[in-house]
Rosetta silent file (secondary structure, phi, psi, omega in degrees, C-alpha in Angstrom):
SEQUENCE: MSTAWFSRALAPWYREHFRALPWRITRDPYRIWLSEVILQQTRVDQGTAYWHRFVERYPTVQDLAQASEDEVLRLWQGLGYYSRARNLRTAARQVVVDHGGEFPPNYEALRSLKGIGDYTAAAIGSIAFGLPEPVVDGNVYRVLARVFGISTPIDSTMGKKDFRELAVRLLDKAEPGDHNQAVMELGAIVCTPKNPKCEECPLANRCIARRTDRIAELPVKAGKTKVRDRHFNYLHIATKGGTYLYKRTGKDIWQGLYELPQIETTSAPSTPRFAKLVEERFGPGWTIITKAGPVKHVLSHQVIRALFWEVKPPKNFNAPNEWLLVKQEDIDAHALPRLIDRYLHGDRP
SCORE:     score description
SCORE:     0.000 S_00000001
   1 L     0.000  135.211  178.046   54.973  -87.531   29.937 S_00000001
   2 L   -70.739  141.975  174.255   52.343  -86.919   32.685 S_00000001
   3 L  -112.936    7.616 -175.625   49.165  -88.950   32.509 S_00000001
   4 H   -63.492  -26.144  178.041   47.357  -87.181   35.330 S_00000001
   5 H   -52.931  -36.942 -171.736   45.016  -85.464   32.808 S_00000001
   6 H   -60.713  -51.477 -176.902   43.339  -88.856   32.166 S_00000001
   7 H   -74.650  -30.686 -177.919   42.024  -89.352   35.733 S_00000001
   8 H   -64.766  -35.859 -178.873   41.463  -85.527   36.295 S_00000001
   9 H   -81.909  -34.153 -172.802   39.003  -85.628   33.263 S_00000001
  10 H   -78.207  -43.288 -174.444   37.514  -88.989   34.024 S_00000001
  11 H   -56.388  -47.299 -179.021   36.835  -88.849   37.770 S_00000001
  12 H   -70.082  -30.411  175.921   34.332  -85.956   37.795 S_00000001
  13 H   -64.114  -43.477 -174.143   32.495  -87.429   34.769 S_00000001
  14 H   -65.358  -43.311  174.012   32.182  -90.750   36.551 S_00000001
  15 H   -52.279  -38.290 -170.928   30.840  -89.070   39.750 S_00000001
  16 H   -87.007  -34.846 -165.548   28.184  -87.444   37.670 S_00000001
  17 H  -115.414   -1.560 -172.645   27.223  -90.146   35.210 S_00000001
  18 L   -69.249  144.102  171.691   27.892  -93.582   36.867 S_00000001
  19 L   -70.633  132.281 -178.771   24.983  -96.097   36.885 S_00000001
  20 L   -88.954   82.808  176.539   23.792  -96.790   40.482 S_00000001
  21 L   -84.953  151.273 -171.581   24.199 -100.455   40.351 S_00000001
  22 H   -64.858  -31.203  178.439   23.581 -102.447   43.519 S_00000001
  23 H   -79.836   -2.208  171.957   27.197 -103.752   43.803 S_00000001
  24 H   -88.839   -6.641  179.969   28.482 -100.175   43.646 S_00000001
  25 L  -102.039   12.801  179.693   26.937  -99.265   46.950 S_00000001
  26 L  -139.143  162.601  173.930   28.990 -101.765   48.881 S_00000001
  27 L  -109.600    4.794 -173.368   32.591 -102.658   49.621 S_00000001
  28 L   -62.975  110.547  176.259   31.619 -106.319   50.313 S_00000001
  29 H   -59.202  -27.917 -179.405   34.074 -108.380   48.172 S_00000001
  30 H   -66.983  -45.193 -177.331   31.769 -111.210   47.968 S_00000001
  31 H   -70.767  -36.017  175.085   29.052 -109.104   46.300 S_00000001
  32 H   -68.660  -37.399  177.432   31.565 -107.376   44.006 S_00000001
  33 H   -62.424  -45.200 -178.747   33.043 -110.755   43.035 S_00000001
  34 H   -56.865  -45.023 -174.134   29.576 -112.056   42.159 S_00000001
  35 H   -63.659  -49.733 -171.904   28.880 -109.004   39.953 S_00000001
  36 H   -62.933  -43.615 -176.771   32.239 -109.221   38.081 S_00000001
  37 H   -68.180  -39.033 -176.293   31.793 -113.012   37.316 S_00000001
  38 H   -71.280  -35.685 -172.648   28.207 -112.621   36.263 S_00000001
  39 H   -81.848   -9.840  168.522   28.906 -109.544   34.033 S_00000001
  40 L   -67.313  -18.573 -174.363   31.689 -111.479   32.156 S_00000001
  41 L  -103.101  -17.609 -166.932   28.751 -113.440   30.769 S_00000001
  42 L  -156.669  175.001  176.347   26.008 -110.972   30.039 S_00000001
  43 L   -77.487  170.073 -177.162   24.854 -107.268   29.857 S_00000001
  44 H   -65.144  -41.565 -173.791   24.144 -105.315   33.004 S_00000001
  45 H   -60.876  -46.650  176.174   20.390 -105.256   32.505 S_00000001
  46 H   -77.507  -37.630  176.206   20.200 -109.150   32.539 S_00000001
  47 H   -60.051  -36.817  179.757   23.113 -109.619   34.856 S_00000001
  48 H   -55.621  -46.006 -174.733   21.482 -107.467   37.540 S_00000001
  49 H   -63.925  -40.592  179.531   18.621 -109.984   37.808 S_00000001
  50 H   -67.950  -41.393  175.814   21.026 -112.910   38.207 S_00000001
  51 H   -56.042  -52.597  176.124   23.040 -110.957   40.818 S_00000001
  52 H   -56.018  -41.428 -179.589   19.913 -110.421   42.886 S_00000001
  53 H   -61.121  -45.950 -178.922   18.975 -114.086   42.634 S_00000001
  54 H   -65.664  -49.690 -174.939   22.436 -115.206   43.852 S_00000001
  55 H   -63.968  -37.442  176.331   22.511 -112.686   46.682 S_00000001
  56 H   -67.510  -39.807  177.149   18.986 -113.604   47.807 S_00000001
  57 H   -75.684  -40.109 -173.757   19.676 -117.399   47.680 S_00000001
  58 L  -130.219   84.857 -174.788   23.233 -117.093   49.046 S_00000001
  59 L   -65.703  -22.517 -178.624   23.569 -113.833   51.116 S_00000001
  60 L  -134.278  161.468  179.597   27.212 -114.715   52.195 S_00000001
  61 H   -62.199  -26.949  174.245   30.090 -116.613   50.804 S_00000001
  62 H   -62.645  -43.550 -179.388   29.501 -119.248   53.508 S_00000001
  63 H   -62.600  -40.875  178.771   26.025 -119.891   52.103 S_00000001
  64 H   -65.433  -36.858 -178.805   27.398 -120.315   48.551 S_00000001
  65 H   -63.097  -33.526 -176.727   30.144 -122.620   49.869 S_00000001
  66 H   -87.109  -11.547  179.654   27.480 -124.975   51.329 S_00000001
  67 L   -68.101  155.282  172.151   25.362 -125.043   48.161 S_00000001
  68 L   -79.034  164.309  178.939   25.264 -128.179   45.895 S_00000001
  69 H   -64.973  -45.007  178.970   26.626 -128.042   42.414 S_00000001
  70 H   -57.853  -42.485  177.798   23.131 -128.677   40.962 S_00000001
  71 H   -59.147  -45.494 -177.335   21.720 -125.775   42.892 S_00000001
  72 H   -75.326  -32.932  173.910   24.320 -123.275   41.681 S_00000001
  73 H   -64.349  -42.082 -177.662   24.088 -124.559   38.052 S_00000001
  74 H   -66.588  -38.954  174.973   20.359 -124.096   38.109 S_00000001
  75 H   -60.502  -38.238 -178.779   20.637 -120.545   39.361 S_00000001
  76 H   -76.516  -12.680 -169.231   23.196 -119.857   36.734 S_00000001
  77 L   -52.264  130.752  170.050   21.033 -121.427   33.935 S_00000001
  78 L   103.782  -10.755  171.363   20.894 -119.302   30.801 S_00000001
  79 L   -80.984  -25.121 -177.883   24.319 -117.622   31.316 S_00000001
  80 L    79.055 -179.657 -177.201   26.450 -120.062   29.568 S_00000001
  81 L    41.616   69.334 -175.571   30.074 -121.035   30.380 S_00000001
  82 H   -72.039  -11.319  172.871   28.892 -123.234   33.198 S_00000001
  83 H   -64.314  -27.188  176.753   32.398 -123.882   34.386 S_00000001
  84 H   -67.672  -31.149  177.625   32.303 -120.374   35.806 S_00000001
  85 H   -71.440  -37.312  176.209   29.308 -121.361   37.994 S_00000001
  86 H   -62.855  -44.733  177.698   31.306 -124.386   39.242 S_00000001
  87 H   -54.682  -40.998  179.701   34.310 -122.118   39.852 S_00000001
  88 H   -56.077  -45.599 -178.196   32.086 -119.792   41.975 S_00000001
  89 H   -66.680  -43.669  178.521   31.219 -122.613   44.275 S_00000001
  90 H   -63.409  -44.751  179.883   34.767 -123.912   44.491 S_00000001
  91 H   -62.599  -37.431  175.929   36.256 -120.448   45.135 S_00000001
  92 H   -53.076  -48.837  177.984   33.611 -119.896   47.866 S_00000001
  93 H   -61.736  -35.112  175.872   34.792 -123.049   49.545 S_00000001
  94 H   -60.838  -46.045  176.455   38.335 -121.890   49.287 S_00000001
  95 H   -59.867  -36.574 -179.138   37.506 -118.640   50.991 S_00000001
  96 H   -70.765  -55.258 -171.356   35.780 -120.499   53.812 S_00000001
  97 H   -70.811  -52.093 -174.393   38.330 -123.260   54.219 S_00000001
  98 H   -92.405  -13.502 -178.141   41.535 -121.453   53.533 S_00000001
  99 H  -135.213   25.933  170.902   40.837 -117.838   54.537 S_00000001
 100 L    63.446   24.357  178.742   38.403 -118.198   57.438 S_00000001
 101 L    80.810   14.709  175.423   35.362 -117.033   55.412 S_00000001
 102 L  -122.551  134.580  174.887   36.887 -113.674   54.503 S_00000001
 103 L   -63.608  134.111 -178.661   38.124 -112.700   51.113 S_00000001
 104 L   -68.735  127.287  179.400   41.892 -112.060   51.281 S_00000001
 105 L   -79.223   42.073 -173.783   42.808 -108.350   50.920 S_00000001
 106 L  -136.358  128.836 -171.685   45.782 -109.405   48.789 S_00000001
 107 H   -61.669  -50.605 -170.348   46.043 -109.454   44.981 S_00000001
 108 H   -71.758  -30.487  174.024   48.017 -112.687   44.662 S_00000001
 109 H   -65.930  -43.542  171.793   45.795 -114.466   47.294 S_00000001
 110 H   -56.778  -46.023 -178.763   42.772 -113.384   45.376 S_00000001
 111 H   -60.434  -25.972 -173.988   44.397 -114.535   42.116 S_00000001
 112 L   -84.401  -10.119  177.266   44.814 -118.040   43.642 S_00000001
 113 L   -72.100  142.743 -173.944   41.026 -118.523   44.058 S_00000001
 114 L   -56.969  129.902  174.867   39.436 -120.818   41.539 S_00000001
 115 L    74.276    6.635  170.221   38.296 -118.957   38.378 S_00000001
 116 L   -95.717  112.040 -178.948   39.800 -115.676   39.475 S_00000001
 117 L  -106.600 -161.334 -174.854   42.173 -114.263   36.951 S_00000001
 118 H   -58.081  -45.249 -177.663   44.067 -110.941   36.643 S_00000001
 119 H   -56.119  -56.900 -177.066   41.043 -109.033   35.734 S_00000001
 120 H   -67.451  -33.034  179.570   38.671 -110.174   38.513 S_00000001
 121 H   -67.722  -38.449 -179.539   41.478 -110.087   41.181 S_00000001
 122 H   -69.102  -40.410 -176.836   42.235 -106.468   40.185 S_00000001
 123 H   -66.041  -53.157 -179.819   38.490 -105.485   40.232 S_00000001
 124 H   -62.360  -44.657 -179.838   37.881 -107.037   43.748 S_00000001
 125 H   -56.772  -48.552 -176.235   41.186 -105.788   45.047 S_00000001
 126 H   -69.577  -46.919 -179.004   40.858 -102.243   43.896 S_00000001
 127 H   -73.312  -41.776 -175.905   37.133 -101.778   44.661 S_00000001
 128 H   -87.904  -32.548 -171.360   36.762 -103.660   47.902 S_00000001
 129 H  -120.995   -2.236  178.886   40.291 -103.148   49.413 S_00000001
 130 L    71.463   25.075  177.076   41.726 -100.080   47.602 S_00000001
 131 L   -75.218  134.970 -175.297   44.579 -102.122   46.121 S_00000001
 132 L   -76.045   65.904 -177.555   46.508 -100.228   43.370 S_00000001
 133 L  -117.431  121.334  176.688   45.768 -102.862   40.646 S_00000001
 134 L   -77.875  144.678  176.900   44.497 -101.786   37.217 S_00000001
 135 L   -91.667  127.862  178.361   41.586 -103.520   35.665 S_00000001
 136 L  -129.783   97.703 -177.715   42.012 -104.397   31.945 S_00000001
 137 L  -121.483 -167.806  178.700   38.886 -105.844   30.328 S_00000001
 138 H   -56.717  -45.570  179.174   37.183 -105.284   26.920 S_00000001
 139 H   -63.736  -36.246 -177.593   35.903 -101.874   27.728 S_00000001
 140 H   -73.494  -41.895  175.316   39.258 -100.706   29.001 S_00000001
 141 H   -52.725  -46.567 -176.517   41.061 -102.101   25.949 S_00000001
 142 H   -66.626  -45.067 -179.560   38.676 -100.068   23.677 S_00000001
 143 H   -60.872  -46.552 -177.642   39.017  -96.922   25.594 S_00000001
 144 H   -69.513  -44.641  179.383   42.768  -96.990   25.760 S_00000001
 145 H   -57.009  -43.860 -177.947   43.222  -98.115   22.151 S_00000001
 146 H   -75.790  -53.029 -178.468   41.102  -95.239   20.910 S_00000001
 147 H   -56.999  -45.787 -176.726   42.248  -92.474   23.256 S_00000001
 148 L   -99.408    5.568  176.847   45.928  -93.227   22.654 S_00000001
 149 L    60.069   42.826 -176.197   45.637  -94.487   19.104 S_00000001
 150 L   -90.912  120.246  178.697   47.206  -97.820   19.853 S_00000001
 151 L  -103.056    4.819  176.295   46.958 -100.310   16.903 S_00000001
 152 L   -65.034  131.818  179.936   48.841 -103.222   18.624 S_00000001
 153 L   -61.700  130.808 -175.545   46.327 -106.177   18.565 S_00000001
 154 L   -69.641  -19.214  177.329   44.763 -106.494   22.064 S_00000001
 155 L   -97.386   11.878  177.068   44.902 -110.399   21.772 S_00000001
 156 L   -95.542  159.497  178.257   48.543 -110.470   21.101 S_00000001
 157 H   -61.445  -45.177 -179.463   51.306 -111.040   23.847 S_00000001
 158 H   -66.307  -41.019 -178.013   52.772 -107.600   23.145 S_00000001
 159 H   -62.617  -44.883 -177.598   49.368 -105.905   23.145 S_00000001
 160 H   -61.903  -37.226 -179.165   48.413 -107.413   26.512 S_00000001
 161 H   -70.947  -46.768 -173.449   51.839 -106.293   27.995 S_00000001
 162 H   -67.806  -45.032 -176.854   51.624 -102.718   26.463 S_00000001
 163 H   -67.489  -37.006  177.808   48.028 -102.128   27.584 S_00000001
 164 H   -64.886  -37.168  179.455   48.631 -103.305   31.000 S_00000001
 165 H   -65.368  -36.302  178.211   51.717 -101.133   31.369 S_00000001
 166 H   -69.437  -44.826  178.339   49.652  -98.144   30.109 S_00000001
 167 H   -59.292  -37.760  178.015   46.791  -98.937   32.552 S_00000001
 168 H   -67.542  -39.496  178.405   49.333  -99.042   35.406 S_00000001
 169 H   -67.949  -33.925 -179.773   50.680  -95.617   34.454 S_00000001
 170 H   -78.486  -23.334 -164.164   47.178  -94.189   34.230 S_00000001
 171 L   -64.324  135.545  172.452   45.822  -95.643   37.419 S_00000001
 172 L   -84.248  103.179 -173.215   44.839  -93.153   40.193 S_00000001
 173 L   -72.682  -13.251  178.296   46.472  -94.840   43.033 S_00000001
 174 L   -80.394  -32.321  178.950   44.536  -92.745   45.592 S_00000001
 175 L  -134.813   68.420 -176.538   41.216  -94.026   44.256 S_00000001
 176 H   -65.211  -36.263 -178.731   41.971  -97.188   42.304 S_00000001
 177 H   -63.680  -53.412  177.731   38.523  -98.648   42.683 S_00000001
 178 H   -62.069  -36.501 -177.282   36.646  -95.559   41.333 S_00000001
 179 H   -67.807  -44.256  175.854   39.216  -95.060   38.666 S_00000001
 180 H   -57.840  -43.908 -175.940   38.817  -98.716   37.348 S_00000001
 181 H   -73.267  -27.362 -179.985   35.085  -98.479   37.360 S_00000001
 182 H   -64.945  -49.502  178.808   35.275  -95.159   35.656 S_00000001
 183 H   -61.022  -48.758 -178.863   37.275  -96.474   32.707 S_00000001
 184 H   -59.766  -43.773  179.832   34.963  -99.510   32.430 S_00000001
 185 H   -64.207  -37.178  173.336   31.909  -97.389   32.625 S_00000001
 186 H   -57.938  -48.804 -179.042   33.177  -95.042   29.893 S_00000001
 187 H   -66.412  -31.370 -176.522   33.618  -98.037   27.626 S_00000001
 188 H   -74.416  -40.146 -170.780   30.247  -99.463   28.555 S_00000001
 189 H  -118.678  -11.020  177.129   28.002  -96.371   27.929 S_00000001
 190 L  -118.584  -61.539 -176.667   30.087  -93.826   25.857 S_00000001
 191 L   -82.930   61.490 -174.943   33.027  -95.460   24.055 S_00000001
 192 L   -81.577  163.390 -178.121   30.903  -98.324   22.803 S_00000001
 193 L   -59.403  -39.553  177.497   31.990 -100.702   20.067 S_00000001
 194 L  -121.562  144.009  177.681   29.574  -99.205   17.575 S_00000001
 195 L    55.190   46.225 -175.600   28.195  -95.694   17.377 S_00000001
 196 L   -65.809  149.543 -176.320   30.213  -94.316   20.340 S_00000001
 197 L   -91.368   71.624 -176.610   28.898  -91.025   21.864 S_00000001
 198 H   -58.681  -34.747 -176.885   32.086  -89.025   21.362 S_00000001
 199 H   -63.130  -20.860 -178.413   30.249  -85.726   21.999 S_00000001
 200 H  -100.158   -1.403 -171.854   29.621  -86.943   25.558 S_00000001
 201 L   -83.381  130.941 -177.735   33.117  -88.247   26.259 S_00000001
 202 L   -70.751  -17.094 -176.256   35.270  -86.378   28.855 S_00000001
 203 L  -102.840    7.524 -171.987   38.418  -87.532   26.992 S_00000001
 204 H   -56.419  -35.390 -169.889   37.244  -86.494   23.507 S_00000001
 205 H   -78.584  -14.857  178.323   39.587  -83.537   23.137 S_00000001
 206 H  -105.636    2.014 -172.273   42.673  -85.929   23.807 S_00000001
 207 L   -82.183  117.705 -178.932   41.336  -88.844   21.762 S_00000001
 208 H   -71.394  -32.488 -175.085   43.768  -89.735   18.964 S_00000001
 209 H   -67.815  -37.215  178.354   41.361  -92.147   17.247 S_00000001
 210 H   -71.494  -39.120  179.716   38.781  -89.328   16.938 S_00000001
 211 H   -61.134  -37.360 -173.448   41.370  -86.857   15.740 S_00000001
 212 L  -102.951    6.111  177.829   42.582  -89.332   13.033 S_00000001
 213 L    56.347   53.318 -174.392   39.150  -90.751   12.119 S_00000001
 214 L  -124.593   17.010 -169.392   40.279  -94.257   13.281 S_00000001
 215 L   -66.371  -37.023 -179.176   37.446  -94.942   15.791 S_00000001
 216 L   -74.700  -15.646 -178.842   35.926  -97.827   13.793 S_00000001
 217 L   -88.278  -21.749 -174.445   39.383  -99.386   13.380 S_00000001
 218 L  -110.700  146.668   -4.159   40.274  -99.561   17.057 S_00000001
 219 L   -73.787  161.342  177.105   40.900 -101.658   18.999 S_00000001
 220 L   -95.977  134.078  176.918   42.590 -104.213   16.706 S_00000001
 221 L  -120.271  123.372 -170.051   42.132 -107.856   17.211 S_00000001
 222 L   -84.984  -43.159 -179.566   44.361 -110.195   15.375 S_00000001
 223 L   -94.219  149.071  176.680   42.907 -113.650   15.795 S_00000001
 224 L  -117.097  126.147 -178.981   39.560 -114.957   14.961 S_00000001
 225 L   -70.697  131.544 -179.316   38.253 -117.935   16.833 S_00000001
 226 L   -72.860  133.577  178.196   37.236 -120.877   14.557 S_00000001
 227 L   -96.028  127.456 -177.389   33.538 -121.677   15.103 S_00000001
 228 E   -95.476  129.903  174.507   32.601 -125.336   15.234 S_00000001
 229 E   -92.729  132.377 -176.968   29.339 -126.682   13.918 S_00000001
 230 E  -132.309  144.606  177.235   27.658 -129.557   15.799 S_00000001
 231 E  -114.041  111.982 -179.831   24.424 -131.505   15.154 S_00000001
 232 E  -102.923  131.143  179.761   22.524 -132.682   18.204 S_00000001
 233 E  -115.888  104.585 -174.370   19.565 -135.066   17.713 S_00000001
 234 E   -87.870  134.323  173.886   17.465 -135.009   20.991 S_00000001
 235 E   -99.427  116.227  177.911   15.167 -137.905   21.927 S_00000001
 236 E  -100.396  102.752 -179.508   12.071 -136.662   23.685 S_00000001
 237 L  -109.642   98.775 -173.753   10.773 -139.748   25.338 S_00000001
 238 E  -103.035  133.253  176.128    7.695 -138.863   27.413 S_00000001
 239 E  -131.534 -179.604 -179.141    6.058 -141.578   29.365 S_00000001
 240 L   -60.522  -32.246 -176.038    3.347 -141.663   32.123 S_00000001
 241 L   -81.818   -9.773  179.322    6.150 -141.398   34.648 S_00000001
 242 E   137.330 -147.889 -169.037    7.736 -138.215   33.078 S_00000001
 243 E  -126.106  134.171 -177.529   10.407 -137.358   30.678 S_00000001
 244 E   -76.440  126.493  174.007   13.917 -139.009   30.377 S_00000001
 245 E  -120.769  166.696 -177.360   16.760 -136.634   31.072 S_00000001
 246 E  -142.645  131.240  179.797   20.506 -137.324   30.914 S_00000001
 247 E   -88.914  120.422 -179.068   23.362 -135.532   32.881 S_00000001
 248 L   -74.265  132.699  178.765   26.227 -134.410   30.746 S_00000001
 249 L  -127.525 -177.947  179.793   29.668 -135.311   31.951 S_00000001
 250 L    83.433  177.182 -178.365   33.183 -135.084   30.528 S_00000001
 251 L   -83.206   75.040 -176.580   35.160 -132.202   29.173 S_00000001
 252 L  -149.916  176.633  177.740   32.488 -130.647   26.902 S_00000001
 253 L   -58.448  156.649  170.517   29.880 -127.934   26.897 S_00000001
 254 L    58.819   28.765  178.520   27.257 -127.929   29.547 S_00000001
 255 L   -53.541  129.622  179.689   29.197 -130.208   31.930 S_00000001
 256 L    85.314   -5.718  178.999   26.889 -131.092   34.825 S_00000001
 257 L   -99.257  161.423 -173.573   23.634 -129.957   33.228 S_00000001
 258 E  -102.063  145.359  176.497   20.784 -132.209   32.280 S_00000001
 259 E  -142.555  176.656  166.540   19.492 -132.545   28.689 S_00000001
 260 L   -71.234  145.615  170.168   17.350 -134.975   26.723 S_00000001
 261 L   -49.849  149.133 -176.201   19.225 -138.063   25.596 S_00000001
 262 E  -153.961  161.937  176.949   20.766 -137.359   22.313 S_00000001
 263 E  -123.151  124.488  176.679   22.804 -138.725   19.387 S_00000001
 264 E   -95.397  135.367 -178.221   25.290 -136.376   17.798 S_00000001
 265 E  -122.495  168.417  179.799   25.774 -136.594   14.063 S_00000001
 266 L   -82.809  -13.577  176.709   27.997 -134.823   11.507 S_00000001
 267 L  -156.626  170.152  179.509   25.013 -133.440    9.634 S_00000001
 268 L   -69.464  120.422 -178.309   21.257 -133.289   10.025 S_00000001
 269 L   -80.648  150.468  167.769   19.884 -136.874    9.392 S_00000001
 270 L   -71.777  167.115  177.906   16.756 -137.694    7.460 S_00000001
 271 H   -56.702  -53.359  176.725   13.984 -139.495    9.279 S_00000001
 272 H   -55.671  -37.198 -179.424   14.939 -142.984    7.986 S_00000001
 273 H   -64.637  -48.414 -178.168   18.542 -142.271    8.736 S_00000001
 274 H   -67.050  -34.772  176.874   17.744 -141.243   12.340 S_00000001
 275 H   -58.726  -38.457 -179.140   15.470 -144.287   12.880 S_00000001
 276 H   -70.577  -40.167  178.555   18.467 -146.445   11.931 S_00000001
 277 H   -60.223  -45.493  179.297   20.725 -144.582   14.282 S_00000001
 278 H   -64.421  -34.540 -178.139   18.304 -145.040   17.180 S_00000001
 279 H   -73.508  -38.772  176.606   18.051 -148.748   16.386 S_00000001
 280 H   -64.429  -34.857 -172.640   21.863 -149.092   16.259 S_00000001
 281 H   -87.759  -40.617 -168.816   22.284 -147.338   19.566 S_00000001
 282 H  -123.815    7.496  178.192   19.346 -148.557   21.557 S_00000001
 283 L    89.900  171.032 -173.700   17.969 -151.669   19.723 S_00000001
 284 L   -79.343  172.767  170.717   14.869 -152.201   17.488 S_00000001
 285 L   101.263    5.239 -178.934   11.227 -151.372   18.010 S_00000001
 286 L   -80.759  147.028  171.810   11.416 -147.578   18.243 S_00000001
 287 E  -123.710  132.592 -176.860    8.754 -145.371   16.639 S_00000001
 288 E   -89.956  114.860 -176.351    9.525 -141.931   15.348 S_00000001
 289 E   -93.826  -57.682 -177.485    6.360 -139.735   16.077 S_00000001
 290 E  -146.012  165.010  172.765    7.443 -136.196   15.105 S_00000001
 291 E  -128.216  140.985  179.559   10.427 -134.066   14.412 S_00000001
 292 E  -127.703  137.254  177.048   10.926 -130.454   15.416 S_00000001
 293 E   113.944 -170.314    8.049   13.627 -128.143   14.224 S_00000001
 294 E   -75.674  156.901  173.593   16.364 -127.526   13.465 S_00000001
 295 E  -116.320  126.870  179.298   17.005 -124.950   16.124 S_00000001
 296 E   -93.051  120.654 -177.285   20.209 -122.917   15.927 S_00000001
 297 E  -122.528  120.231 -176.905   21.830 -122.241   19.282 S_00000001
 298 E   -99.749  128.128  176.250   24.936 -120.136   19.178 S_00000001
 299 L  -112.731  175.953 -176.172   27.735 -120.400   21.805 S_00000001
 300 L   -60.037  -43.307 -178.185   30.999 -118.512   21.779 S_00000001
 301 L  -117.203    2.592 -176.483   33.008 -121.112   19.815 S_00000001
 302 E  -141.107  151.405  167.122   30.322 -123.534   18.624 S_00000001
 303 E  -116.777  127.208  177.445   26.942 -123.461   16.846 S_00000001
 304 E   -98.274  124.962  172.077   24.573 -126.175   17.942 S_00000001
 305 E  -114.705  108.397 -165.128   22.005 -127.200   15.388 S_00000001
 306 E  -104.877  138.336  163.424   19.395 -129.228   17.294 S_00000001
 307 E  -116.418  139.326 -179.891   16.610 -131.511   16.085 S_00000001
 308 E  -112.162  119.147 -177.985   14.088 -132.703   18.612 S_00000001
 309 E  -111.283  119.213  173.772   12.627 -136.108   17.795 S_00000001
 310 E   -87.721  122.853 -169.246    9.613 -137.269   19.798 S_00000001
 311 E  -131.634  152.396 -179.315   10.007 -140.960   19.921 S_00000001
 312 E  -111.506  124.735  179.689    8.163 -143.944   21.454 S_00000001
 313 L   -76.385  161.474  174.066   10.418 -146.715   22.882 S_00000001
 314 L   -69.432  163.794 -179.852    9.640 -150.387   22.406 S_00000001
 315 L   -59.325  143.662  177.159    7.634 -152.374   24.935 S_00000001
 316 L    64.105   28.645 -177.202    9.607 -153.387   27.993 S_00000001
 317 L   -66.177  128.706  176.630   12.281 -150.844   27.189 S_00000001
 318 L  -106.544  112.610 -176.452   15.011 -150.681   29.883 S_00000001
 319 L   -71.660  151.562  174.854   16.508 -147.211   29.967 S_00000001
 320 L   -55.104  148.025  176.220   20.297 -146.868   30.409 S_00000001
 321 L   -49.983  -37.493 -174.751   21.333 -146.465   34.057 S_00000001
 322 L   -80.159   -4.930  175.749   22.502 -142.913   33.455 S_00000001
 323 E   -80.605  152.238 -178.014   19.082 -141.815   32.247 S_00000001
 324 E  -125.814  118.324  170.419   16.818 -140.136   34.852 S_00000001
 325 E   -78.490  112.077 -175.928   12.976 -140.236   34.619 S_00000001
 326 E  -111.019  126.040  178.738   11.830 -136.870   35.731 S_00000001
 327 L   -65.116  150.780 -177.194    8.267 -135.892   36.509 S_00000001
 328 H   -59.371  -38.333  179.889    7.054 -132.801   34.658 S_00000001
 329 H   -71.723  -13.773  178.970    6.569 -130.814   37.891 S_00000001
 330 H   -99.878    2.043 -175.931   10.242 -131.595   38.817 S_00000001
 331 H   -59.087  -38.755 -174.052   11.876 -130.433   35.533 S_00000001
 332 H   -71.395   -9.760  177.625   12.575 -126.956   36.988 S_00000001
 333 H   -83.324   -2.287 -175.994   14.667 -128.528   39.813 S_00000001
 334 L  -117.419  137.238 -178.801   17.243 -129.536   37.284 S_00000001
 335 L   -78.852  121.865 -173.199   19.745 -127.269   35.611 S_00000001
 336 L  -120.261  145.600  167.747   19.166 -127.379   31.802 S_00000001
 337 L   -59.636  153.690 -178.282   20.895 -125.665   28.892 S_00000001
 338 H   -60.420  -30.008  177.956   18.612 -122.835   27.660 S_00000001
 339 H   -60.609  -44.230 -179.858   18.050 -124.754   24.478 S_00000001
 340 H   -78.614  -39.670  177.484   16.455 -127.704   26.334 S_00000001
 341 H   -55.877  -44.963  176.903   14.706 -125.534   28.830 S_00000001
 342 H   -60.494  -47.789 -172.076   12.823 -123.565   26.113 S_00000001
 343 H   -64.127  -44.327 -174.303   11.821 -126.859   24.305 S_00000001
 344 H   -78.293  -12.732  177.093   10.508 -128.508   27.439 S_00000001
 345 L   -99.430   14.989  175.192    8.576 -125.367   28.451 S_00000001
 346 L    92.317    1.237  173.480    6.747 -125.305   25.086 S_00000001
 347 L   -89.576   88.537 -170.676    8.890 -122.929   22.993 S_00000001
 348 L  -117.508  147.834 -178.279    9.184 -125.209   20.070 S_00000001
 349 L   -74.548    0.000    0.000   10.010 -124.748   16.447 S_00000001
């Protein structure tokens, strides 16, 4: 069965209705790559501001490759999934070292760069280099599931295989970049998760979900990620010299970011219980001044419930070597989780 009707209906709609975003007026793979990675984290309106910041600070991939990890994390602050920021820097170095500073115009070579998966490689390859590779992201899954009435779960092995095969058949190989962007744009501004604008859709008369009243049911997702609750108790230790911060390490959230020293507990402790925990961890003589919170901070697979304890250390307190005393005017030079950044800038419960 011919699928040419799909691109014939979609292409003119896209030319008339696409959003004039800054990364759409270039074929520069570096700027396209930045936009794709940033937009995996946030909406276009917020992501555009981050994109401009990165482009202004690092106009070329060579500039990004020379940046320090702390600089990149600081610029990324607020987007979450900080491993993606570290991957950006690593991939930039790969482009410079392994490819002479030029993004490779080859799907497999793009795929080999740190943090670049099938989706991002297809986006860069098709848009920047005209490679006939289909993009399959959340917007594309939704459009295809509804238009073709597909109830196979999008997060199943079979679903991923079937949707990719369909995307390959639908791809306009003459204009793969515009085709991919058109499908994604349709999902972003018309075929939205809730309250889709079906009357504005160029594919409405072929949409099986609309004809069978299954729009709200599609796409189907089989698995639900279990959300983990965590309780963080932050020690706000302010001295004449500044505020103590601690750099997170290890395979956990916010790796490489700075936060206040903290004690993680299985539940929110009472003030006497927390005082005992501080004594057990850091020795006697601490004074609990105030408690603020709890503050609920939602991540993709975790919910952080944070309490902020303003505390006074004992006389002659020797801070652990891994703690860093930072002057107030230097706080902004450190990459912080949004939760800590808000607290230290006065947004307190």
